[in-house]
C-alpha positions as CSV (number, residue, x, y, z in Angstrom):
1,M,-28.6,7.8,48.0
2,I,-31.6,5.8,47.9
3,P,-31.9,2.2,49.8
4,T,-33.7,-0.7,48.1
5,T,-35.0,-3.7,49.3
6,L,-33.4,-7.1,49.3
7,G,-35.7,-9.8,47.0
8,E,-39.6,-9.3,46.9
9,S,-40.0,-7.5,50.5
10,D,-42.8,-5.2,50.8
11,V,-41.3,-1.5,50.4
12,T,-44.3,0.0,52.6
13,K,-43.2,-2.4,55.2
14,V,-39.3,-1.9,55.0
15,L,-38.8,1.5,54.0
16,P,-40.0,4.9,56.3
17,L,-42.3,7.3,54.7
18,A,-39.7,10.0,54.2
19,V,-37.8,7.9,52.2
20,K,-41.0,7.6,49.7
21,E,-41.8,11.5,49.7
22,T,-38.1,12.2,48.5
23,I,-38.3,9.8,45.8
24,H,-41.8,11.5,44.7
25,Q,-39.8,14.7,44.2
26,L,-37.1,13.3,41.9
27,D,-37.2,12.7,38.0
28,E,-33.6,11.8,37.3
29,F,-32.0,8.8,38.9
30,I,-28.4,7.2,38.6
31,V,-29.4,3.3,38.5
32,E,-27.2,0.3,38.2
33,N,-30.1,-1.5,35.9
34,S,-32.9,0.2,34.2
35,K,-35.0,-2.5,34.3
36,V,-34.8,-3.3,37.9
37,A,-34.9,0.6,38.8
38,R,-38.1,0.9,37.0
39,G,-39.6,-1.8,38.8
40,F,-38.8,-0.2,42.2
41,L,-40.0,3.5,41.4
42,K,-42.9,1.5,40.4
43,L,-43.7,-0.2,43.5
44,M,-43.1,3.4,45.1
45,K,-45.8,4.9,43.0
46,I,-44.2,7.5,41.8
47,P,-46.3,10.2,40.4
48,T,-43.6,11.0,37.2
49,P,-44.7,9.1,34.2
50,Q,-42.0,6.4,33.4
51,S,-41.7,7.6,30.1
52,E,-40.4,10.9,31.6
53,L,-37.9,9.4,33.9
54,K,-34.4,10.4,33.1
55,L,-32.1,7.2,34.3
56,H,-28.3,7.1,34.1
57,E,-26.9,3.5,34.4
58,L,-23.7,2.9,36.5
59,N,-22.1,-0.6,36.6
60,K,-19.1,-2.4,35.7
61,H,-19.8,-1.9,32.2
62,T,-20.1,2.4,32.7
63,D,-17.1,4.2,31.5
64,I,-15.7,6.3,33.7
65,Q,-15.6,9.3,31.2
66,E,-19.4,9.1,31.6
67,L,-19.3,9.8,35.3
68,H,-19.0,13.6,35.1
69,S,-22.0,14.0,32.7
70,F,-24.4,11.8,35.1
71,L,-24.0,15.0,37.6
72,K,-24.8,17.8,35.4
73,S,-28.1,18.4,36.7
74,C,-26.5,18.7,40.6
75,R,-24.4,21.3,39.3
76,N,-27.3,23.3,37.8
77,G,-29.0,23.1,41.5
78,K,-31.1,20.0,40.3
79,N,-31.4,16.8,42.8
80,I,-30.6,13.4,41.5
81,G,-31.2,10.2,43.2
82,L,-28.7,7.4,43.2
83,I,-30.2,3.7,43.8
84,S,-28.8,0.2,43.5
85,D,-30.3,-3.3,42.4
86,A,-30.7,-4.1,46.1
87,G,-29.7,-2.8,49.4
88,C,-27.6,0.5,49.6
89,P,-25.4,2.2,47.0
90,G,-22.1,2.1,47.8
91,I,-21.9,-0.9,49.6
92,A,-21.2,-4.1,47.4
93,D,-22.8,-2.1,44.8
94,P,-21.8,0.7,42.3
95,G,-22.5,4.1,43.5
96,A,-18.8,5.0,45.6
97,E,-17.4,6.5,42.2
98,I,-19.9,8.6,42.0
99,A,-20.0,9.7,45.9
100,N,-16.2,10.3,45.8
101,L,-16.7,12.6,42.3
102,A,-19.9,14.8,44.3
103,H,-17.3,15.2,47.3
104,K,-14.4,16.6,45.0
105,E,-17.0,19.1,43.1
106,D,-18.5,20.1,46.7
107,I,-22.0,18.5,45.7
108,K,-23.9,17.8,48.9
109,I,-24.8,14.0,49.2
110,I,-27.8,13.2,51.4
111,P,-28.1,9.1,52.3
112,L,-31.8,8.2,53.3
113,V,-32.8,6.2,56.4
114,G,-33.2,2.5,55.3
115,P,-32.4,-1.1,57.0
116,S,-29.4,-2.5,57.0
117,S,-29.1,-6.0,56.2
118,I,-25.4,-6.5,58.1
119,L,-27.4,-5.2,61.3
120,L,-30.2,-7.0,60.9
121,S,-28.3,-10.5,60.5
122,L,-26.3,-9.3,63.7
123,M,-29.6,-8.5,65.7
124,A,-30.7,-12.1,65.0
125,S,-27.7,-13.9,64.9
126,G,-27.2,-13.8,69.1
127,M,-23.5,-12.7,68.6
128,N,-22.1,-10.3,70.5
129,G,-22.7,-7.0,69.1
130,Q,-20.6,-4.8,71.4
131,S,-17.6,-5.8,69.5
132,F,-17.8,-7.2,65.5
133,A,-15.9,-6.2,62.5
134,F,-17.5,-6.5,58.8
135,T,-14.9,-7.8,56.2
136,G,-16.8,-8.0,53.4
137,Y,-19.1,-10.0,51.4
138,L,-18.9,-13.1,49.6
139,P,-18.7,-12.6,45.4
140,I,-21.7,-14.0,43.6
141,D,-19.5,-16.0,41.0
142,K,-18.6,-19.6,42.0
143,S,-15.0,-19.7,40.7
144,D,-14.6,-16.1,42.7
145,V,-15.9,-17.9,45.9
146,K,-13.2,-20.7,45.7
147,K,-10.3,-18.0,46.0
148,K,-11.9,-16.4,48.9
149,L,-12.9,-19.5,51.0
150,K,-10.0,-21.4,52.2
151,E,-9.6,-24.3,54.9
152,F,-7.1,-24.5,57.3
153,R,-7.1,-27.8,59.3
154,V,-6.8,-27.7,63.0
155,K,-6.1,-30.6,65.2
156,N,-8.7,-30.3,67.9
157,T,-12.0,-28.3,66.5
158,E,-13.0,-27.8,70.3
159,N,-11.1,-24.8,70.6
160,F,-13.0,-22.9,68.0
161,K,-16.6,-21.9,67.5
162,P,-18.8,-20.7,64.6
163,G,-17.5,-17.0,64.1
164,N,-14.1,-17.1,65.6
165,E,-11.4,-15.4,63.7
166,L,-8.0,-17.2,62.8
167,G,-4.7,-15.2,63.7
168,L,-1.6,-15.6,63.6
169,E,-1.0,-17.7,66.7
170,I,-2.1,-20.9,64.9
171,F,1.6,-20.6,63.9
172,K,2.5,-20.4,67.4
173,D,4.6,-24.0,67.5
174,V,5.2,-24.3,63.9
175,K,8.8,-23.9,62.7
176,F,8.1,-24.1,58.5
177,V,5.0,-23.5,56.5
178,D,4.4,-23.9,52.6
179,I,3.4,-20.8,50.6
180,K,0.9,-20.5,47.9
181,S,0.1,-18.2,45.5
182,K,0.0,-17.0,41.8
183,T,3.8,-16.0,40.4
184,I,4.6,-12.7,38.4
185,G,3.0,-12.7,35.0
186,K,5.7,-12.2,32.2
187,G,3.6,-11.7,29.3
188,F,4.6,-13.5,26.0
189,A,8.0,-15.1,26.2
190,G,10.1,-17.2,23.8
191,V,12.1,-20.5,24.4
192,M,15.4,-19.1,25.8
193,K,13.5,-17.2,28.2
194,R,10.8,-19.7,29.3
195,H,12.6,-22.9,29.1
196,N,16.3,-22.1,28.8
197,F,16.6,-23.4,25.5
198,S,20.4,-22.3,24.1
199,G,19.2,-21.2,21.1
200,L,20.7,-21.8,17.6
201,R,24.0,-20.7,16.4
202,A,25.3,-17.4,16.0
203,T,27.2,-17.5,13.5
204,H,26.6,-17.4,9.3
205,G,24.2,-19.9,8.0
206,V,21.3,-18.9,10.6
207,S,19.2,-16.4,9.0
208,V,17.7,-14.5,11.4
209,S,16.5,-17.2,14.2
210,H,18.9,-17.3,16.6
211,R,16.4,-17.2,19.3
212,S,14.1,-19.8,17.7
213,H,13.1,-23.0,19.1
214,G,13.6,-25.1,15.6
215,S,11.1,-28.0,14.7
216,T,8.4,-28.5,16.7
217,G,6.5,-31.4,14.9
218,Q,7.5,-34.5,13.1
219,R,6.8,-36.1,9.7
220,Q,3.2,-37.4,8.1
221,D,3.6,-39.8,11.1
222,P,2.3,-39.0,13.7
223,G,1.8,-35.6,11.8
224,K,1.2,-33.5,15.1
225,V,2.7,-31.7,17.9
226,F,2.5,-33.4,20.8
227,K,0.8,-32.2,24.3
228,G,3.3,-30.7,26.5
229,K,6.0,-29.6,24.0
230,K,8.0,-26.7,25.2
231,M,7.1,-23.9,23.0
232,A,6.8,-20.0,23.1
233,G,4.0,-18.7,24.9
234,H,2.7,-17.3,27.9
235,M,5.2,-17.3,30.6
236,G,4.0,-17.1,34.5
237,D,0.9,-16.0,36.1
238,R,0.6,-19.8,38.0
239,L,-0.5,-21.4,41.1
240,R,3.0,-22.3,42.7
241,T,3.8,-23.7,46.3
242,M,7.4,-22.9,47.9
243,L,7.9,-25.5,50.9
244,N,9.4,-25.7,53.5
245,I,9.7,-21.5,54.2
246,E,11.0,-20.7,57.5
247,I,9.4,-18.3,60.0
248,I,11.8,-16.2,61.3
249,K,9.3,-14.1,63.5
250,T,5.7,-13.6,64.4
251,D,4.0,-10.3,65.2
252,L,0.8,-10.8,66.6
253,E,0.2,-7.0,67.5
254,N,0.9,-6.0,63.9
255,E,-0.3,-9.1,62.2
256,L,2.8,-9.6,60.3
257,L,4.6,-12.8,59.5
258,Y,8.3,-12.9,59.1
259,L,9.7,-15.6,56.6
260,K,12.8,-16.6,54.9
261,G,12.9,-17.8,51.5
262,S,11.3,-16.7,48.3
263,I,7.5,-16.0,47.9
264,P,5.7,-16.4,44.6
265,G,4.0,-13.5,43.0
266,S,4.2,-9.9,43.0
267,K,3.3,-7.0,45.6
268,N,0.0,-7.4,47.4
269,T,-1.1,-10.4,46.1
270,E,-2.8,-12.8,48.4
271,V,-0.9,-16.0,49.4
272,V,-2.0,-18.8,51.2
273,V,0.0,-20.2,54.2
274,R,-0.4,-23.7,55.6
275,K,1.6,-25.8,57.9
276,S,4.3,-27.5,56.1
277,I,3.1,-30.9,54.7
278,K,6.4,-32.8,54.9
279,N,8.1,-34.1,57.9
280,I,11.6,-32.5,57.9
281,N,14.4,-32.5,60.5
282,K,16.0,-29.3,59.1
283,M,17.3,-26.9,62.0
284,T,15.9,-23.2,61.9
285,I,18.3,-20.2,62.4
286,S,17.8,-19.4,65.8
287,E,18.7,-23.5,66.4
288,K,22.1,-23.2,64.6
289,I,22.8,-20.1,66.4
290,A,21.9,-21.6,69.3
291,A,24.1,-24.6,68.5
292,A,26.8,-22.6,67.3
293,E,27.3,-20.8,70.8
294,E,26.7,-23.9,72.8
295,A,30.1,-25.4,70.5
296,K,31.8,-22.2,71.5
297,K,31.5,-23.3,75.1
298,T,32.5,-26.8,74.7
299,P,36.5,-27.2,75.0
300,D,37.8,-28.6,71.8
301,K,39.7,-32.0,72.3
302,K,43.6,-32.3,72.4
303,K,44.7,-33.9,69.5
304,K,47.1,-36.7,70.2
């Protein structure tokens, strides 16, 4: 597993000489992009001509069935290099699948020494290097970044510093929250399931169209179907927000939030939890129980 530079850094100032010597002994590589890999190998001044190099591309377009053929030379006792476009293979880059397959086939994996951008950033940040957690990279696609980055408003920002992690303690004095997530996808559904239509008559005279939606358009004027018309189509997989969900219990140790109510989405779906935007005077379950116990202690007034 061969580390590469990020950007246009000078490889001679970043990668050790031992990495260069190892690369010179190889003529077969598993790469993320052939063009980028050939440019990197050219900078490393590999003695093997470019025309004689054997490259296998491993990226999101690669079929899983092809991975076994990539390790064919390894089974015959030959070494193969694994290179990503930038950084280290398998770290936010392709390569983990090959490493996992190599472990299953008892093929030895040797990660070569190279600088880690994560550790270099930590060194220069001034943050506490004794205790930190790496939770992953932000996606490259802007639409995916919006899904990962969320805004959570607090009353006093002086209690928080850059790099602080927000936990369940922010819901310490909160009774009700709003839950936002994508609902379960139901696929293509008819109008009776999707919009609760009653359907057509079930008697004779209706020819094999008992669950149809009936007429959808008009005559020549206006001669079109209006937008928003309730028709058959894709059901579910929509963003929905459930308001005023009650917090039953907060487990800070296991980072669990116990809620009473329906939560949109299937299992392992990411949900956004925020403080309830509506001011409600509804009592919680614990408050109702306490009120009921208090009512039992109060003696009933005698009827006149």
